[in-house]
All heavy atoms as an XYZ file, in Angstrom:
972
protein
N     255.773     60.570     95.319
C     255.252     59.590     94.364
C     255.862     59.864     92.997
O     255.869     60.992     92.520
C     253.735     59.689     94.293
C     253.097     58.648     93.399
C     251.578     58.727     93.412
O     251.015     59.554     94.114
N     250.950     57.882     92.639
N     256.340     58.829     92.356
C     256.975     58.957     91.056
C     255.952     58.740     89.951
O     255.168     57.793     90.004
C     258.116     57.936     90.911
C     258.723     58.005     89.515
C     259.190     58.188     91.967
N     255.995     59.616     88.972
C     255.137     59.470     87.798
C     255.979     59.548     86.543
O     256.851     60.414     86.426
C     254.079     60.569     87.757
C     252.807     60.235     88.504
C     251.665     61.163     88.154
O     251.858     62.371     88.104
N     250.508     60.609     87.909
N     255.695     58.671     85.618
C     256.336     58.689     84.312
C     255.268     58.994     83.276
O     254.256     58.295     83.211
C     256.994     57.346     84.004
C     258.031     56.857     85.005
C     258.615     55.522     84.555
C     259.140     57.871     85.181
N     255.524     60.036     82.483
C     254.532     60.478     81.512
C     255.131     60.466     80.124
O     256.109     61.175     79.856
C     254.033     61.892     81.849
O     253.533     61.904     83.191
C     252.924     62.298     80.896
N     254.552     59.660     79.246
C     255.010     59.591     77.861
C     254.304     60.653     77.023
O     253.173     61.058     77.312
C     254.722     58.216     77.243
C     255.410     57.052     77.925
C     254.496     56.291     78.858
O     253.474     56.865     79.296
O     254.795     55.110     79.152
N     254.986     61.077     75.979
C     254.393     61.988     75.001
C     254.958     61.632     73.633
O     255.987     60.976     73.510
C     254.682     63.442     75.354
O     256.077     63.681     75.381
N     254.285     62.143     72.623
C     254.682     61.818     71.260
C     253.916     60.611     70.774
O     252.838     60.318     71.268
N     254.479     59.902     69.862
C     253.757     58.799     69.264
C     252.809     59.291     68.203
O     252.728     60.482     67.922
N     252.050     58.361     67.631
C     251.100     58.721     66.592
C     251.163     57.782     65.424
O     251.662     56.646     65.540
N     250.678     58.252     64.293
C     250.587     57.438     63.086
C     251.537     57.981     62.024
O     251.488     59.178     61.707
C     249.147     57.468     62.560
C     248.892     56.831     61.195
C     249.177     55.330     61.230
C     247.453     57.095     60.743
N     252.397     57.114     61.507
C     253.304     57.493     60.430
C     253.309     56.388     59.376
O     252.813     55.279     59.625
C     254.746     57.724     60.935
C     254.798     58.886     61.898
C     255.309     56.458     61.561
N     253.905     56.698     58.237
C     254.048     55.693     57.192
C     255.411     55.018     57.317
O     256.353     55.580     57.894
C     253.900     56.337     55.820
C     252.499     56.857     55.552
C     252.319     57.317     54.115
O     253.275     57.677     53.450
N     251.084     57.289     53.637
N     255.501     53.844     56.768
C     256.756     53.099     56.789
C     257.872     53.942     56.174
O     257.669     54.611     55.155
C     256.608     51.791     56.039
N     259.023     53.912     56.827
C     260.169     54.681     56.363
C     260.304     56.046     56.999
O     261.357     56.681     56.906
N     259.255     56.510     57.647
C     259.289     57.816     58.284
C     259.891     57.729     59.684
O     260.202     56.649     60.186
C     257.894     58.421     58.330
C     257.350     58.757     56.946
C     255.994     59.439     56.989
O     255.306     59.348     58.023
O     255.621     60.071     55.986
N     260.030     58.902     60.284
C     260.611     58.996     61.623
C     259.587     59.528     62.604
O     258.625     60.208     62.224
C     261.829     59.925     61.613
O     262.822     59.439     60.730
N     259.846     59.240     63.866
C     258.950     59.676     64.935
C     259.743     59.643     66.236
O     260.700     58.854     66.362
C     257.753     58.728     65.037
C     256.553     59.134     65.893
C     255.878     60.368     65.286
C     255.575     57.988     66.000
N     259.355     60.473     67.179
C     260.004     60.415     68.477
C     258.960     60.329     69.588
O     257.850     60.851     69.454
C     260.907     61.625     68.701
O     260.152     62.803     68.731
N     259.339     59.661     70.659
C     258.522     59.599     71.865
C     259.390     60.025     73.034
O     260.604     59.769     73.040
C     257.932     58.192     72.113
C     256.859     57.878     71.094
C     259.013     57.128     72.085
N     258.777     60.706     73.976
C     259.514     61.191     75.140
C     258.855     60.722     76.425
O     257.668     60.379     76.440
C     259.582     62.715     75.132
O     260.337     63.182     74.042
N     259.638     60.737     77.474
C     259.143     60.348     78.789
C     259.720     61.311     79.817
O     260.940     61.521     79.862
C     259.570     58.928     79.111
S     259.171     58.372     80.776
N     258.848     61.883     80.613
C     259.268     62.800     81.665
C     258.921     62.209     83.019
O     257.792     61.748     83.235
C     258.597     64.162     81.507
O     258.984     64.724     80.251
C     259.029     65.116     82.621
N     259.897     62.220     83.900
C     259.699     61.693     85.248
C     259.461     62.826     86.231
O     260.136     63.859     86.179
C     260.906     60.881     85.673
N     258.525     62.638     87.110
C     258.262     63.620     88.160
C     258.171     62.894     89.490
O     257.850     61.711     89.545
C     256.970     64.382     87.880
O     255.873     63.498     87.855
N     258.464     63.645     90.538
C     258.457     63.045     91.862
C     259.727     63.418     92.592
O     260.814     63.367     92.016
N     259.583     63.802     93.793
C     260.728     64.298     94.550
C     261.762     63.194     94.757
O     261.434     62.046     94.989
C     260.270     64.844     95.900
O     259.641     63.824     96.643
N     262.983     63.566     94.641
C     264.115     62.685     94.925
C     264.210     61.476     94.015
O     264.864     60.495     94.364
C     264.069     62.196     96.385
O     264.047     63.286     97.265
N     263.588     61.533     92.859
C     263.667     60.393     91.941
C     264.921     60.523     91.108
O     265.099     61.498     90.381
C     262.435     60.337     91.042
C     262.465     59.213     90.036
C     262.496     57.894     90.456
C     262.462     59.471     88.672
C     262.522     56.853     89.533
C     262.493     58.443     87.740
C     262.518     57.135     88.179
N     265.785     59.566     91.246
C     266.997     59.506     90.431
C     267.208     58.054     90.048
O     267.742     57.264     90.824
C     268.199     60.048     91.198
C     269.389     60.198     90.304
C     270.429     59.324     90.155
C     269.670     61.284     89.425
N     271.326     59.798     89.227
C     270.901     61.006     88.761
C     268.995     62.482     89.116
C     271.449     61.878     87.827
C     269.566     63.336     88.200
C     270.776     63.037     87.566
N     266.796     57.713     88.854
C     266.838     56.304     88.472
C     268.245     55.827     88.159
O     269.122     56.621     87.816
C     265.966     56.270     87.218
C     266.148     57.629     86.625
C     266.276     58.575     87.793
N     268.460     54.553     88.259
C     269.699     53.967     87.768
C     269.618     53.863     86.248
O     270.584     54.154     85.538
C     269.915     52.586     88.367
C     271.243     51.995     88.001
C     272.383     52.328     88.707
C     271.369     51.119     86.921
C     273.622     51.823     88.363
C     272.597     50.608     86.563
C     273.717     50.959     87.293
O     274.933     50.460     86.945
N     268.460     53.464     85.759
C     268.223     53.351     84.330
C     266.805     53.785     84.005
O     265.912     53.695     84.851
C     268.379     51.902     83.851
O     269.653     51.395     84.141
N     266.636     54.231     82.782
C     265.308     54.454     82.217
C     265.247     53.677     80.920
O     266.233     53.635     80.168
C     265.063     55.940     81.964
C     265.008     56.783     83.222
S     263.486     56.559     84.154
C     262.298     57.355     83.053
N     264.099     53.097     80.655
C     264.007     52.274     79.464
C     262.691     52.419     78.736
O     261.745     53.035     79.241
N     262.685     51.887     77.528
C     261.478     51.795     76.714
C     261.215     50.329     76.401
O     262.129     49.587     76.021
C     261.630     52.561     75.401
C     261.579     54.046     75.546
C     262.633     54.900     75.621
C     260.399     54.854     75.611
N     262.186     56.185     75.741
C     260.813     56.204     75.735
C     259.030     54.588     75.577
C     259.925     57.260     75.825
C     258.151     55.641     75.671
C     258.592     56.954     75.792
N     259.964     49.975     76.552
C     259.476     48.670     76.137
C     258.296     48.898     75.221
O     257.694     49.966     75.237
C     259.047     47.837     77.353
C     260.195     47.384     78.217
C     260.821     48.264     79.084
C     260.638     46.080     78.152
C     261.887     47.849     79.877
C     261.699     45.648     78.944
C     262.318     46.538     79.802
N     257.951     47.887     74.445
C     256.774     48.014     73.586
C     255.993     46.710     73.607
O     256.551     45.643     73.859
C     257.171     48.396     72.170
C     257.962     47.329     71.419
C     258.447     47.877     70.077
N     259.154     46.852     69.313
C     259.773     47.089     68.160
N     259.777     48.326     67.636
N     260.378     46.119     67.521
N     254.720     46.858     73.344
C     253.859     45.688     73.341
C     252.828     45.816     72.233
O     252.051     46.780     72.210
C     253.166     45.502     74.691
C     252.428     44.195     74.824
C     252.042     43.895     76.259
O     252.008     44.779     77.118
N     251.768     42.632     76.553
N     252.855     44.876     71.335
C     251.873     44.801     70.261
C     250.743     43.881     70.697
O     250.928     43.037     71.582
C     252.536     44.283     68.990
N     249.583     44.028     70.097
C     248.438     43.186     70.482
C     248.763     41.707     70.388
O     249.288     41.243     69.374
C     247.364     43.588     69.472
C     247.712     44.977     69.087
C     249.202     45.033     69.084
N     248.469     40.986     71.441
C     248.680     39.557     71.443
C     250.112     39.115     71.641
O     250.408     37.919     71.569
N     251.006     40.075     71.870
C     252.414     39.729     72.038
C     252.909     40.141     73.417
O     252.295     40.959     74.100
C     253.253     40.403     70.951
C     252.892     39.952     69.550
C     253.845     40.495     68.499
O     254.964     40.894     68.808
N     253.410     40.482     67.255
N     254.041     39.580     73.798
C     254.635     39.940     75.085
C     255.327     41.294     74.990
O     255.684     41.758     73.914
C     255.644     38.864     75.497
C     255.014     37.520     75.808
C     256.009     36.532     76.369
O     257.204     36.857     76.420
O     255.590     35.432     76.757
N     255.504     41.895     76.160
C     256.217     43.166     76.206
C     257.675     42.931     75.808
O     258.321     42.005     76.287
C     256.120     43.764     77.613
C     256.536     45.201     77.690
C     256.028     45.860     78.953
N     254.570     45.969     78.969
C     253.905     46.707     79.856
N     254.554     47.385     80.787
N     252.587     46.745     79.820
N     258.184     43.801     74.969
C     259.499     43.624     74.360
C     260.411     44.795     74.704
O     259.998     45.963     74.632
C     259.319     43.535     72.834
C     260.594     43.478     72.022
C     260.333     43.610     70.525
O     259.312     44.220     70.151
O     261.155     43.125     69.745
N     261.649     44.486     75.048
C     262.631     45.528     75.338
C     262.992     46.279     74.065
O     263.251     45.672     73.023
C     263.885     44.899     75.941
C     265.045     45.843     76.045
C     265.042     46.870     76.978
C     266.139     45.721     75.192
C     266.109     47.745     77.071
C     267.201     46.584     75.281
C     267.189     47.603     76.226
N     263.050     47.607     74.176
C     263.420     48.445     73.045
C     264.768     49.110     73.271
O     265.690     48.988     72.464
C     262.347     49.526     72.792
C     262.787     50.464     71.671
C     261.008     48.886     72.469
N     264.889     49.846     74.376
C     266.127     50.586     74.629
C     266.192     50.974     76.095
O     265.171     51.047     76.777
C     266.203     51.829     73.756
N     267.413     51.240     76.536
C     267.633     51.624     77.929
C     268.789     52.613     77.980
O     269.719     52.533     77.165
C     267.968     50.386     78.738
S     268.638     50.697     80.381
N     268.728     53.522     78.942
C     269.834     54.453     79.142
C     270.172     54.500     80.620
O     269.283     54.596     81.467
C     269.483     55.852     78.580
C     270.706     56.757     78.600
C     268.310     56.483     79.316
C     270.548     57.994     77.709
N     271.452     54.366     80.930
C     271.910     54.532     82.308
C     271.873     56.016     82.618
O     272.501     56.822     81.918
C     273.318     53.981     82.473
C     273.478     52.498     82.176
C     272.645     51.615     83.049
N     273.058     50.210     82.957
C     272.313     49.186     83.331
N     271.097     49.401     83.797
N     272.781     47.957     83.241
N     271.166     56.389     83.656
C     270.846     57.796     83.846
C     272.076     58.638     84.177
O     272.179     59.784     83.758
C     269.803     57.937     84.953
C     269.004     59.187     84.810
C     269.025     60.277     85.619
C     268.079     59.494     83.750
N     268.179     61.236     85.137
C     267.584     60.778     84.003
C     267.644     58.801     82.623
C     266.648     61.390     83.165
C     266.729     59.406     81.793
C     266.239     60.681     82.070
N     272.996     58.115     84.920
C     274.168     58.887     85.315
C     275.173     58.986     84.166
O     275.647     60.070     83.839
C     274.834     58.259     86.532
C     276.022     59.041     87.060
C     275.616     60.392     87.622
O     274.552     60.544     88.210
N     276.467     61.384     87.429
N     275.474     57.859     83.533
C     276.545     57.840     82.536
C     276.074     58.143     81.126
O     276.857     58.567     80.281
C     277.228     56.473     82.538
O     276.342     55.472     82.045
N     274.795     57.889     80.865
C     274.292     58.059     79.509
C     274.533     56.857     78.612
O     274.210     56.910     77.422
N     275.110     55.798     79.142
C     275.332     54.595     78.336
C     273.994     54.026     77.891
O     273.051     53.981     78.675
C     276.108     53.553     79.138
C     276.460     52.302     78.359
S     277.411     51.127     79.333
C     278.907     52.075     79.571
N     273.950     53.602     76.631
C     272.696     53.113     76.071
C     272.802     51.667     75.625
O     273.887     51.172     75.294
C     272.266     53.980     74.870
O     273.342     54.064     73.941
C     271.860     55.372     75.319
N     271.646     51.020     75.603
C     271.518     49.641     75.150
C     270.266     49.569     74.290
O     269.282     50.254     74.573
C     271.375     48.687     76.340
C     272.471     48.815     77.358
C     272.351     49.707     78.412
C     273.606     48.044     77.262
C     273.354     49.831     79.360
C     274.613     48.156     78.196
C     274.486     49.051     79.251
N     270.317     48.728     73.269
C     269.200     48.642     72.348
C     268.836     47.191     72.063
O     269.693     46.306     72.063
C     269.548     49.329     71.016
C     269.802     50.800     71.154
C     271.085     51.297     71.324
C     268.741     51.705     71.119
C     271.322     52.649     71.461
C     268.966     53.072     71.250
C     270.256     53.531     71.427
O     270.481     54.880     71.567
N     267.538     46.983     71.780
C     267.115     45.688     71.321
C     267.644     45.419     69.918
O     267.885     46.364     69.153
N     267.791     44.161     69.596
C     268.374     43.789     68.312
C     267.573     44.326     67.129
O     268.141     44.708     66.094
C     268.471     42.271     68.219
C     269.632     41.676     68.990
C     270.973     42.119     68.456
O     271.138     42.100     67.223
O     271.839     42.510     69.254
N     266.265     44.388     67.267
C     265.421     44.781     66.140
C     265.456     46.274     65.860
O     265.017     46.722     64.801
C     263.984     44.342     66.400
C     263.742     42.837     66.525
C     262.293     42.552     66.846
C     264.161     42.118     65.251
N     265.978     47.059     66.794
C     265.919     48.515     66.633
C     267.282     49.180     66.688
O     267.389     50.391     66.452
C     265.009     49.153     67.708
C     263.645     48.490     67.732
C     265.654     49.097     69.091
N     268.323     48.458     67.000
C     269.603     49.074     67.347
C     270.190     49.939     66.256
O     270.968     50.855     66.543
C     270.605     48.010     67.780
C     270.986     47.024     66.693
C     271.980     46.013     67.237
C     272.398     45.021     66.169
N     273.403     44.058     66.688
N     269.880     49.697     65.017
C     270.430     50.506     63.931
C     269.504     51.629     63.508
O     269.859     52.407     62.600
C     270.734     49.618     62.724
C     271.792     48.573     63.037
O     272.722     48.887     63.812
O     271.678     47.444     62.540
N     268.337     51.734     64.140
C     267.340     52.712     63.696
C     266.885     53.665     64.805
O     266.404     54.761     64.509
C     266.116     51.969     63.143
C     266.439     51.064     61.971
C     265.180     50.393     61.428
N     264.622     49.444     62.396
C     263.389     49.536     62.879
N     262.586     50.516     62.493
N     262.958     48.619     63.738
N     267.017     53.250     66.045
C     266.519     54.059     67.165
C     267.689     54.637     67.945
O     268.741     53.998     68.086
C     265.675     53.210     68.118
C     264.351     52.743     67.564
C     264.022     52.899     66.223
C     263.423     52.162     68.408
C     262.807     52.468     65.729
C     262.193     51.721     67.928
C     261.892     51.875     66.578
N     267.476     55.837     68.495
C     268.482     56.491     69.326
C     267.819     57.037     70.583
O     266.808     57.744     70.490
C     269.162     57.640     68.567
O     269.752     57.140     67.360
C     270.255     58.271     69.428
N     268.410     56.715     71.714
C     267.858     57.150     72.999
C     268.787     58.160     73.643
O     269.990     57.920     73.767
C     267.676     55.944     73.922
C     267.074     56.194     75.301
C     265.710     56.865     75.193
C     266.972     54.884     76.072
N     268.209     59.291     74.060
C     268.980     60.323     74.741
C     268.233     60.742     75.994
O     267.053     60.429     76.164
C     269.190     61.547     73.836
O     267.904     62.057     73.429
C     270.003     61.180     72.606
N     268.950     61.440     76.864
C     268.283     61.925     78.073
C     268.766     63.314     78.435
O     269.867     63.732     78.075
C     268.445     60.959     79.243
C     269.818     60.705     79.875
C     270.714     61.255     80.286
N     271.864     60.935     81.019
C     273.031     61.365     80.626
N     273.158     62.016     79.470
N     274.094     61.149     81.363
N     267.909     64.022     79.152
C     268.226     65.353     79.688
C     268.031     65.239     81.185
O     266.897     65.249     81.677
C     267.304     66.401     79.064
C     267.629     67.806     79.521
O     268.128     67.976     80.666
O     267.372     68.742     78.764
N     269.129     65.139     81.904
C     269.037     64.934     83.346
C     268.326     66.085     84.050
O     267.556     65.880     84.984
C     270.429     64.762     83.948
C     271.032     63.421     83.609
O     270.466     62.653     82.832
N     272.195     63.140     84.163
N     268.592     67.283     83.608
C     268.014     68.457     84.265
C     266.495     68.470     84.135
O     265.783     68.893     85.052
C     268.614     69.732     83.697
N     266.005     68.013     83.001
C     264.560     68.001     82.767
C     263.931     66.666     83.120
O     262.719     66.503     83.001
C     264.261     68.331     81.304
C     264.678     69.729     80.892
C     264.338     69.996     79.431
C     264.735     71.411     79.023
N     264.429     71.683     77.598
N     264.761     65.709     83.532
C     264.283     64.361     83.851
C     263.459     63.806     82.697
O     262.383     63.229     82.892
C     263.500     64.346     85.155
C     264.329     64.646     86.386
S     265.705     63.472     86.593
C     264.820     61.977     87.002
N     263.989     63.962     81.503
C     263.290     63.556     80.292
C     264.209     62.718     79.425
O     265.409     63.005     79.319
C     262.816     64.781     79.500
O     261.882     65.513     80.288
C     262.163     64.372     78.189
N     263.653     61.676     78.833
C     264.398     60.939     77.833
C     263.574     60.891     76.557
O     262.341     60.937     76.596
C     264.725     59.517     78.293
C     263.552     58.614     78.500
S     264.098     56.908     78.804
C     262.506     56.125     79.059
N     264.284     60.842     75.440
C     263.635     60.864     74.143
C     264.144     59.720     73.290
O     265.358     59.515     73.174
C     263.891     62.198     73.430
O     263.342     63.263     74.224
C     263.248     62.215     72.055
N     263.229     59.006     72.708
C     263.556     57.915     71.799
C     263.255     58.386     70.382
O     262.094     58.615     70.036
C     262.737     56.666     72.132
C     263.029     55.422     71.291
C     264.421     54.894     71.597
C     261.973     54.350     71.534
N     264.293     58.547     69.595
C     264.127     58.938     68.204
C     264.128     57.671     67.354
O     265.072     56.881     67.421
C     265.238     59.876     67.775
C     265.232     61.191     68.530
C     266.303     62.149     68.037
O     266.946     61.861     67.014
O     266.504     63.181     68.685
N     263.082     57.536     66.566
C     262.893     56.319     65.776
C     262.923     56.670     64.295
O     262.125     57.500     63.850
C     261.559     55.659     66.153
C     261.448     55.366     67.644
S     259.860     54.656     68.116
C     258.809     56.100     68.000
N     263.832     56.063     63.574
C     263.975     56.320     62.157
C     263.644     55.066     61.357
O     263.705     53.949     61.873
C     265.395     56.785     61.842
C     265.785     58.085     62.505
C     267.197     58.496     62.127
C     267.563     59.820     62.787
N     268.948     60.252     62.454
N     263.347     55.289     60.086
C     263.053     54.175     59.188
C     262.081     53.186     59.838
O     262.341     51.981     59.897
C     264.345     53.461     58.790
C     264.144     52.452     57.692
O     263.196     52.537     56.921
N     265.036     51.466     57.619
N     260.975     53.726     60.288
C     260.014     52.884     60.984
C     259.388     51.860     60.053
O     259.205     52.107     58.850
C     258.932     53.760     61.618
C     259.385     54.461     62.904
C     258.493     55.638     63.236
C     259.426     53.463     64.056
N     259.058     50.725     60.632
C     258.476     49.619     59.895
C     257.127     49.259     60.508
O     256.900     49.520     61.696
C     259.400     48.415     59.969
C     260.821     48.679     59.499
C     261.711     47.474     59.709
C     263.138     47.762     59.264
N     264.024     46.583     59.438
N     256.254     48.648     59.738
C     254.953     48.250     60.298
C     255.093     47.387     61.547
O     254.267     47.492     62.463
C     254.312     47.478     59.146
C     254.879     48.115     57.918
C     256.304     48.429     58.283
N     256.135     46.587     61.626
C     256.326     45.731     62.798
C     256.763     46.500     64.041
O     256.844     45.935     65.126
C     257.329     44.617     62.497
C     258.625     45.071     61.885
C     258.618     44.969     60.360
O     257.601     45.329     59.731
O     259.662     44.552     59.796
N     257.020     47.803     63.885
C     257.296     48.648     65.052
C     256.008     49.122     65.717
O     256.049     49.752     66.780
C     258.120     49.873     64.650
C     259.520     49.513     64.189
O     260.152     48.662     64.841
O     259.980     50.094     63.180
N     254.883     48.843     65.104
C     253.595     49.246     65.659
C     253.369     48.573     67.005
O     253.449     47.348     67.124
C     252.460     48.882     64.693
O     252.615     49.635     63.487
C     251.102     49.173     65.309
N     253.108     49.383     68.013
C     252.926     48.869     69.372
C     252.597     50.025     70.297
O     252.715     51.200     69.914
C     254.189     48.168     69.867
N     252.227     49.693     71.517
C     252.178     50.678     72.586
C     253.574     50.720     73.204
O     254.127     49.685     73.579
C     251.127     50.321     73.648
C     251.166     51.335     74.790
C     249.735     50.271     73.015
N     254.124     51.904     73.287
C     255.469     52.096     73.823
C     255.358     52.587     75.268
O     254.692     53.589     75.538
C     256.243     53.085     72.971
C     256.751     52.466     71.692
C     255.861     52.072     70.688
C     258.106     52.240     71.490
C     256.317     51.468     69.530
C     258.569     51.640     70.328
C     257.662     51.256     69.354
O     258.119     50.654     68.200
N     256.040     51.866     76.152
C     255.994     52.160     77.579
C     257.347     52.645     78.062
O     258.388     52.067     77.752
C     255.612     50.921     78.378
C     254.226     50.411     78.123
C     253.984     49.449     77.160
C     253.146     50.904     78.861
C     252.703     48.968     76.922
C     251.861     50.426     78.626
C     251.647     49.465     77.670
O     250.383     49.000     77.440
N     257.305     53.670     78.868
C     258.480     54.194     79.550
C     258.587     53.509     80.910
O     257.568     53.256     81.572
C     258.285     55.699     79.699
S     259.345     56.544     80.856
N     259.803     53.226     81.356
C     259.992     52.549     82.638
C     261.229     53.080     83.341
O     262.200     53.484     82.688
C     260.122     51.052     82.422
N     261.185     53.059     84.661
C     262.306     53.514     85.466
C     262.777     52.437     86.417
O     261.971     51.747     87.036
N     264.081     52.303     86.509
C     264.707     51.286     87.352
C     265.548     51.980     88.409
O     266.409     52.800     88.075
C     265.577     50.401     86.458
C     266.315     49.296     87.173
C     267.224     48.552     86.203
O     267.973     49.206     85.473
O     267.189     47.306     86.207
N     265.321     51.672     89.666
C     266.019     52.366     90.741
C     267.418     51.818     90.997
O     268.329     52.569     91.346
C     265.200     52.286     92.024
C     263.890     53.062     92.034
C     263.164     52.812     93.330
C     264.137     54.549     91.822
N     267.583     50.541     90.840
C     268.863     49.907     91.158
C     269.366     49.121     89.962
O     268.634     48.828     89.028
C     268.710     48.963     92.355
C     268.253     49.704     93.591
O     268.904     50.710     93.939
O     267.245     49.287     94.194
N     270.622     48.751     90.032
C     271.218     47.985     88.947
C     270.446     46.689     88.735
O     270.138     45.966     89.667
C     272.674     47.670     89.274
C     273.327     46.791     88.255
C     273.812     47.332     87.086
C     273.450     45.423     88.460
C     274.419     46.530     86.130
C     274.039     44.614     87.519
C     274.526     45.172     86.342
N     270.154     46.431     87.475
C     269.470     45.205     87.121
C     269.687     44.890     85.655
O     270.347     45.655     84.945
N     269.169     43.777     85.247
C     269.310     43.387     83.848
C     268.391     44.271     83.034
O     267.167     44.149     83.101
C     268.987     41.912     83.683
C     269.436     41.351     82.364
C     270.777     41.411     82.001
C     268.542     40.760     81.493
C     271.198     40.906     80.789
C     268.954     40.251     80.288
C     270.287     40.327     79.930
O     270.714     39.820     78.741
N     268.961     45.142     82.232
C     268.219     46.253     81.644
C     267.111     45.834     80.702
O     266.177     46.590     80.463
C     269.174     47.199     80.918
C     269.993     46.538     79.830
C     269.472     46.306     78.560
C     271.305     46.144     80.073
C     270.210     45.695     77.574
C     272.063     45.538     79.087
C     271.509     45.314     77.840
O     272.252     44.705     76.864
N     267.185     44.655     80.138
C     266.170     44.248     79.173
C     265.044     43.434     79.813
O     264.139     42.995     79.103
C     266.810     43.452     78.038
O     267.345     42.236     78.527
N     265.113     43.266     81.111
C     264.095     42.494     81.832
C     263.071     43.453     82.426
O     263.382     44.212     83.345
C     264.763     41.663     82.931
C     263.787     40.753     83.637
O     262.568     40.861     83.387
O     264.240     39.924     84.432
N     261.857     43.403     81.935
C     260.817     44.313     82.401
C     260.574     44.181     83.903
O     260.211     45.152     84.565
C     259.529     44.062     81.632
N     260.788     42.999     84.444
C     260.550     42.771     85.872
C     261.509     43.555     86.760
O     261.250     43.730     87.951
C     260.657     41.283     86.180
N     262.632     44.023     86.177
C     263.617     44.778     86.953
C     263.189     46.227     87.173
O     263.782     46.916     87.994
C     264.963     44.763     86.234
C     265.584     43.388     86.102
C     266.191     42.887     87.389
O     266.323     43.689     88.341
O     266.525     41.700     87.463
N     262.204     46.682     86.437
C     261.825     48.093     86.496
C     260.770     48.343     87.565
O     259.861     47.535     87.769
C     261.345     48.557     85.116
C     262.484     48.677     84.143
C     263.025     47.548     83.529
C     263.059     49.912     83.850
C     264.096     47.643     82.661
C     264.121     50.016     82.969
C     264.633     48.876     82.386
O     265.702     48.975     81.524
N     260.907     49.483     88.215
C     260.068     49.801     89.368
C     258.872     50.682     89.041
O     257.862     50.654     89.762
C     260.925     50.496     90.432
C     262.108     49.643     90.844
O     261.903     48.672     91.585
O     263.247     49.953     90.407
N     259.020     51.491     88.028
C     257.953     52.431     87.677
C     257.671     52.345     86.189
O     258.583     52.160     85.379
C     258.354     53.871     88.036
C     258.623     54.063     89.500
C     259.926     54.083     89.984
C     257.580     54.218     90.411
C     260.180     54.262     91.333
C     257.827     54.388     91.762
C     259.127     54.400     92.210
O     259.380     54.567     93.546
N     256.396     52.568     85.850
C     255.954     52.480     84.468
C     255.023     53.631     84.123
O     254.244     54.100     84.972
C     255.213     51.164     84.229
C     256.112     49.982     84.278
C     256.490     49.284     85.385
C     256.772     49.368     83.159
N     257.353     48.260     85.031
C     257.535     48.299     83.673
C     256.792     49.611     81.795
C     258.314     47.478     82.855
C     257.557     48.798     80.991
C     258.313     47.749     81.518
N     255.119     54.086     82.871
C     254.156     55.031     82.365
C     252.934     54.313     81.829
O     252.858     53.079     81.833
N     251.988     55.107     81.333
C     250.724     54.561     80.835
C     250.838     54.040     79.409
O     249.988     53.273     78.966
C     249.632     55.623     80.907
C     249.264     56.007     82.336
C     248.700     54.836     83.110
O     247.793     54.156     82.668
N     249.257     54.577     84.292
N     251.849     54.465     78.708
C     252.048     54.006     77.337
C     251.556     54.998     76.311
O     250.639     55.789     76.569
N     252.177     54.962     75.147
C     251.759     55.801     74.036
C     251.774     54.955     72.767
O     252.686     54.152     72.550
C     252.670     57.039     73.894
O     252.152     57.897     72.878
C     254.103     56.669     73.553
N     250.772     55.151     71.942
C     250.609     54.313     70.751
C     251.477     54.828     69.607
O     251.470     56.024     69.291
C     249.155     54.293     70.315
C     248.885     53.489     69.046
C     249.023     51.992     69.260
O     248.518     51.448     70.245
N     249.706     51.323     68.339
N     252.195     53.916     68.992
C     252.921     54.188     67.754
C     252.380     53.237     66.694
O     252.388     52.019     66.887
C     254.438     53.988     67.929
C     255.152     54.079     66.577
C     255.006     55.006     68.907
N     251.902     53.817     65.598
C     251.353     53.014     64.519
C     252.082     53.359     63.226
O     252.179     54.526     62.866
C     249.855     53.261     64.348
O     249.179     52.992     65.582
C     249.287     52.362     63.260
N     252.580     52.327     62.557
C     253.302     52.507     61.308
C     252.523     51.790     60.211
O     252.348     50.576     60.256
C     254.731     51.959     61.394
C     255.497     52.273     60.106
C     255.463     52.538     62.598
N     252.069     52.560     59.248
C     251.299     51.975     58.149
C     252.225     51.616     56.990
O     253.238     52.269     56.753
C     250.225     52.944     57.683
O     250.819     54.109     57.156
N     251.833     50.599     56.270
C     252.673     50.137     55.148
C     252.308     50.831     53.852
O     251.335     51.539     53.757
C     252.518     48.630     54.989
O     251.153     48.309     54.765
């Protein structure tokens, strides 16, 4: 059974930095991609970033591409999203997701596994 566990998150002020991590557990789990999505109250789930697990190639949503950096540690089955210059509009629950096969990386429906989410709140 595959489990994705997020850590990090919390409350910061606008302009500050924060990181969230996701660790995957479960025998024989080797994703094609791992991604982050976020969802603010009353809004749809939004793509944030994705990393191809084998190559390390990354993709970012337009709203975060100049401020967020996604890395992974294959040995630890962990990925970390470093968020800089945070803005109040970045406030959301951030979800980690795993995709087993090639798919459109920004489409949440392509992902097979999801974490429980971690809250990120940015005050103005």
